[in-house]
LUMDOKOL-187268 format. One line per 5 residues: number of its first residue (from 1); their letters; for each residue x, y, z of N, C-alpha, C. Coordinates in Angstrom, 2 decimals. Layout:
NUM = A = X/Y/Z/X/Y/Z/X/Y/Z ~ ...;
! end
This chain:
1 = MEPSF = -49.36/19.91/83.91/-48.47/20.34/83.37/-48.15/20.01/81.86 ~ -47.79/20.74/80.84/-47.85/20.45/79.50/-46.59/19.89/79.24 ~ -46.37/19.11/78.34/-45.02/18.46/78.07/-44.27/19.39/77.05 ~ -42.76/19.33/77.43/-42.19/20.42/76.65/-41.74/19.55/75.34 ~ -42.17/18.63/74.57/-41.63/18.00/73.55/-42.66/17.32/72.46;
6 = QPKIE = -42.84/17.33/71.31/-43.68/16.71/70.53/-43.73/15.36/70.53 ~ -45.13/14.89/70.56/-45.70/13.49/70.89/-44.68/12.52/69.73 ~ -44.51/12.78/68.62/-43.70/12.05/67.48/-42.47/12.57/67.69 ~ -41.67/10.93/67.99/-40.19/11.39/68.18/-39.46/11.40/66.85 ~ -38.95/12.32/66.65/-38.13/12.53/65.44/-36.56/13.18/65.72;
11 = HGALE = -35.86/12.78/66.51/-34.71/13.61/66.99/-33.48/12.74/66.50 ~ -32.47/13.17/66.09/-31.38/12.34/65.29/-30.85/11.28/66.63 ~ -30.35/11.80/67.84/-29.94/10.85/68.85/-30.62/9.83/69.10 ~ -32.05/10.13/69.19/-33.05/9.12/69.75/-33.41/8.13/68.48 ~ -33.40/8.53/67.50/-33.34/7.83/66.09/-32.43/6.66/66.22;
16 = KDIER = -31.15/6.79/66.59/-30.02/5.90/66.66/-30.47/4.97/67.81 ~ -30.73/5.42/68.93/-31.52/4.78/70.05/-32.42/3.74/69.71 ~ -33.37/4.15/69.17/-34.63/3.38/68.57/-34.13/2.03/67.84 ~ -33.24/2.49/66.52/-32.83/1.28/66.06/-32.01/0.27/66.82 ~ -31.10/0.80/67.84/-30.52/-0.06/68.81/-31.65/-0.80/69.58;
21 = LVREI = -32.58/-0.09/70.05/-33.38/-0.79/70.94/-34.31/-1.99/70.13 ~ -34.91/-1.41/69.06/-35.37/-2.67/67.82/-34.58/-3.88/68.00 ~ -33.37/-3.59/67.75/-32.42/-4.92/67.62/-32.29/-5.54/68.99 ~ -32.47/-5.09/70.09/-32.21/-5.33/71.40/-33.66/-6.08/71.81 ~ -34.69/-5.70/71.30/-36.03/-6.23/71.71/-36.10/-7.45/70.83;
26 = QELKG = -35.78/-7.44/69.76/-35.74/-8.85/68.67/-34.90/-9.88/69.56 ~ -33.73/-9.57/69.84/-32.82/-10.57/70.57/-33.69/-10.98/72.03 ~ -34.22/-10.06/72.78/-35.12/-10.64/74.19/-36.21/-11.35/73.70 ~ -36.88/-11.18/72.63/-37.91/-12.06/72.04/-37.75/-13.60/72.04 ~ -36.51/-13.63/71.63/-35.90/-15.26/71.43/-35.75/-15.61/72.88;
31 = KMPQA = -35.30/-14.71/73.71/-34.69/-15.38/74.86/-35.79/-15.27/76.13 ~ -37.03/-14.76/75.83/-38.00/-14.63/76.91/-39.10/-15.53/76.73 ~ -40.13/-15.87/77.37/-41.13/-16.60/77.10/-42.05/-16.01/75.90 ~ -42.47/-16.69/75.01/-43.50/-16.33/74.03/-44.58/-15.36/74.40 ~ -45.02/-15.47/75.37/-46.29/-14.82/75.86/-45.98/-13.50/76.39;
36 = TPEKE = -44.45/-13.22/76.57/-44.13/-11.82/77.21/-44.62/-10.88/76.37 ~ -45.53/-9.76/77.17/-45.92/-8.70/76.34/-45.11/-7.74/75.82 ~ -45.28/-7.21/74.81/-44.25/-6.43/73.88/-43.73/-5.27/74.88 ~ -44.79/-4.51/75.72/-44.26/-3.69/76.46/-43.14/-4.00/77.67 ~ -43.53/-5.27/78.18/-42.24/-5.54/78.98/-40.93/-5.97/78.19;
41 = LVKSA = -40.92/-6.40/76.97/-39.72/-6.45/76.16/-39.10/-5.17/76.15 ~ -39.88/-3.90/75.95/-39.13/-2.45/75.79/-38.82/-2.07/77.01 ~ -39.27/-2.45/77.94/-38.98/-2.15/79.57/-37.59/-2.60/79.84 ~ -37.82/-3.98/79.41/-36.30/-5.04/79.88/-35.27/-4.22/78.98 ~ -35.59/-4.00/77.84/-34.41/-3.41/76.84/-33.88/-2.17/77.29;
46 = LGARI = -34.89/-1.01/77.85/-34.35/0.10/78.46/-33.78/-0.16/79.80 ~ -34.40/-0.86/80.45/-33.90/-1.12/81.85/-32.53/-1.62/81.67 ~ -31.99/-2.32/80.73/-30.45/-2.73/80.71/-29.64/-1.63/80.56 ~ -29.95/-0.39/79.83/-29.27/0.73/79.72/-29.43/1.65/80.85 ~ -30.50/1.62/81.44/-31.13/2.83/82.51/-30.85/2.49/83.59;
51 = LPQTG = -31.32/1.23/84.34/-31.21/0.96/85.70/-30.02/0.48/86.24 ~ -29.55/0.76/87.44/-28.36/-0.22/87.94/-28.80/-1.24/88.39 ~ -27.74/-2.07/88.51/-28.05/-3.56/88.78/-28.95/-3.70/89.95 ~ -28.85/-2.67/91.11/-29.24/-2.86/92.29/-30.11/-1.58/92.57 ~ -30.96/-1.58/93.49/-31.67/-0.32/93.55/-33.17/-0.51/93.99;
56 = PAVPP = -33.68/0.04/94.98/-35.25/-0.09/95.24/-36.20/-0.08/93.81 ~ -36.92/-0.64/93.80/-37.92/-0.75/93.01/-38.93/0.40/93.28 ~ -39.53/1.24/92.18/-40.50/2.25/92.26/-41.84/1.50/92.38 ~ -42.93/1.78/93.31/-44.11/1.03/93.56/-44.96/1.02/92.43 ~ -45.79/-0.07/92.07/-46.63/0.12/90.86/-47.70/1.15/91.06;
61 = ATAQP = -48.07/1.75/89.43/-48.94/2.83/89.31/-50.34/2.33/89.90 ~ -50.40/3.68/90.55/-51.92/3.28/91.07/-52.88/4.30/90.76 ~ -52.65/5.52/90.45/-53.33/6.47/89.69/-53.41/6.15/88.18 ~ -54.56/7.20/87.54/-54.77/6.88/85.92/-53.39/7.41/85.39 ~ -52.91/6.60/84.56/-51.78/6.70/83.69/-51.74/8.21/82.79;
66 = SPVLP = -50.67/8.55/82.81/-50.55/10.17/82.10/-50.16/9.94/80.73 ~ -49.94/10.69/79.74/-49.60/10.47/78.46/-48.03/10.71/78.79 ~ -47.94/11.47/79.47/-46.17/11.83/79.71/-45.52/10.91/80.90 ~ -46.25/11.06/81.89/-45.56/10.34/83.02/-46.44/9.31/83.34 ~ -45.69/8.35/84.10/-46.42/7.12/85.11/-47.32/7.33/86.01;
71 = GYLQQ = -48.13/7.01/86.11/-49.41/7.30/87.25/-48.90/7.39/88.76 ~ -47.89/6.68/89.28/-47.49/6.88/90.47/-46.93/8.22/90.58 ~ -46.02/8.89/89.53/-45.52/10.16/89.33/-46.57/11.57/89.40 ~ -47.73/11.07/89.32/-48.85/12.10/89.63/-48.94/12.70/90.85 ~ -48.67/11.52/91.87/-48.56/12.03/93.33/-47.53/12.65/93.69;
76 = ESPEI = -46.49/12.78/93.10/-45.15/13.51/93.55/-45.12/14.99/93.28 ~ -44.40/15.56/93.79/-44.21/16.91/93.93/-43.88/17.44/92.47 ~ -44.42/18.80/92.04/-44.04/19.33/91.04/-42.77/19.42/90.51 ~ -41.84/19.52/91.23/-40.40/19.53/90.97/-39.93/18.08/90.37 ~ -40.30/17.02/91.20/-40.26/15.76/90.85/-40.71/15.61/89.07;
81 = QLKVE = -41.79/15.76/89.11/-42.47/15.69/87.80/-41.75/16.50/86.64 ~ -41.38/17.88/87.13/-40.76/18.69/85.93/-39.27/17.95/85.73 ~ -38.70/17.39/86.64/-37.18/16.98/86.61/-37.55/15.67/85.42 ~ -38.29/14.79/85.76/-38.60/13.92/84.72/-38.91/14.30/83.55 ~ -39.57/15.09/83.35/-39.98/15.75/82.02/-38.88/16.40/81.48;
86 = ELLDI = -38.04/17.24/82.13/-36.53/17.50/81.60/-35.92/16.31/80.91 ~ -35.87/15.36/81.71/-35.02/14.34/81.13/-35.36/13.59/80.07 ~ -36.98/13.58/79.86/-37.32/13.06/78.64/-36.96/13.97/77.50 ~ -37.08/15.25/77.65/-36.62/16.19/76.90/-35.09/16.01/76.52 ~ -34.49/15.72/77.23/-32.80/15.49/77.04/-33.05/14.21/76.22;
91 = TFHKG = -33.89/13.33/76.49/-33.57/12.04/75.81/-33.92/12.15/74.48 ~ -35.16/13.09/74.16/-35.31/13.21/72.66/-34.61/14.04/71.85 ~ -33.49/14.86/72.46/-32.64/15.78/71.87/-31.31/15.38/71.84 ~ -30.71/14.69/72.98/-29.66/14.05/72.93/-29.34/12.57/73.19 ~ -30.36/12.01/73.27/-30.26/10.50/73.30/-30.23/9.89/74.80;
96 = IDAAV = -30.73/8.61/74.71/-31.23/7.98/76.28/-29.82/7.83/77.06 ~ -28.37/7.68/76.38/-27.35/7.67/77.47/-27.37/9.48/77.89 ~ -27.29/10.28/77.11/-27.11/11.55/78.10/-28.42/11.70/78.88 ~ -29.52/11.13/78.96/-30.61/11.52/79.97/-30.41/10.72/80.98 ~ -29.76/9.62/80.87/-29.20/8.68/81.92/-28.09/9.21/83.01;
101 = EEAKK = -27.33/9.77/82.29/-26.31/10.24/82.66/-26.58/11.46/83.82 ~ -27.76/12.29/83.33/-27.92/13.31/83.83/-28.92/12.80/85.27 ~ -29.89/11.89/84.87/-30.70/11.28/86.07/-29.78/10.70/87.20 ~ -28.63/10.06/86.86/-28.01/9.46/87.81/-27.49/10.59/89.09 ~ -27.54/11.76/88.74/-27.25/12.80/89.71/-28.33/12.92/90.56;
106 = YGPFI = -29.69/12.71/90.37/-30.62/12.77/91.40/-31.23/11.32/91.87 ~ -30.37/10.35/91.68/-30.74/9.07/92.66/-31.57/8.03/91.88 ~ -31.75/6.85/92.53/-32.55/5.87/92.04/-34.19/6.16/91.52 ~ -34.51/6.85/92.54/-35.83/6.95/92.24/-36.10/7.61/90.70 ~ -35.36/8.85/90.70/-35.65/9.59/89.28/-35.29/8.83/88.16;
111 = LDALH = -34.24/8.04/88.55/-33.56/6.90/87.33/-34.62/6.09/87.09 ~ -35.40/5.35/87.82/-36.39/4.45/87.86/-37.69/5.39/87.16 ~ -37.77/6.55/87.63/-38.99/7.12/86.79/-38.90/7.61/85.54 ~ -37.29/7.56/85.25/-37.15/8.08/83.76/-37.59/6.80/82.83 ~ -36.75/5.68/83.58/-37.09/4.35/82.88/-38.40/3.99/82.64;
116 = DSLTG = -39.37/4.37/83.59/-41.07/3.97/83.40/-41.50/4.78/82.40 ~ -41.15/6.01/82.21/-41.70/7.29/81.31/-41.19/6.85/79.92 ~ -40.02/6.51/80.06/-39.44/6.10/78.46/-40.20/4.69/78.02 ~ -40.50/4.13/78.77/-40.94/2.62/78.48/-42.28/2.85/77.80 ~ -43.09/3.56/78.33/-44.48/4.13/77.72/-44.38/4.83/76.44;
121 = KIYDE = -43.46/5.70/76.38/-43.34/6.73/75.19/-42.53/5.88/73.88 ~ -41.47/5.00/74.66/-40.79/4.30/73.04/-41.72/3.11/72.48 ~ -42.32/2.42/73.52/-43.39/1.40/73.27/-44.32/2.12/72.24 ~ -45.02/3.00/72.63/-45.81/3.61/71.79/-45.46/4.07/70.33 ~ -44.03/4.62/70.59/-43.75/4.99/69.13/-43.24/3.83/68.14;
126 = LKTRN = -42.65/2.81/68.71/-42.33/1.64/68.14/-43.71/0.94/67.45 ~ -44.71/0.99/68.36/-46.17/0.40/68.13/-46.48/1.47/66.74 ~ -46.34/2.68/66.80/-46.86/3.57/65.75/-46.03/3.20/64.27 ~ -44.79/2.98/64.50/-43.82/2.84/63.54/-43.89/1.27/62.90 ~ -44.77/0.50/63.38/-44.76/-1.00/63.33/-43.44/-1.73/63.28;
131 = LL = -42.85/-1.54/64.25/-41.54/-1.91/64.51/-41.70/-3.20/65.64 ~ -42.88/-3.29/66.53/-43.25/-4.40/67.24/-44.43/-5.03/66.84;
! end
């Protein structure tokens, strides 16, 4: 399934989110052990905004990672994969908060899948911009 968005993130709403995430990641760096991988810092910063305080965790990825979706989603139905891709598209056009509000309608699995998908995309973008 081809992604419906461009690999490089250049959308106004998300640009503001990225600026805020960079600040939050910098704060987390001071609070977490020095050996914490940067991708974990991105995941933590996103998780604070996306994931509810309680809920089931998604099992770790077992398949090869996809450039768009986490590996464990490769085993899910095309409908679930499409929903997560749609949420990513919302993120890139309307921002993280808009995508989170939409994802909440579909339950914790989709919300966590959005979190995992965004972690990879945002991490890659922050590295590309030399912000991490």
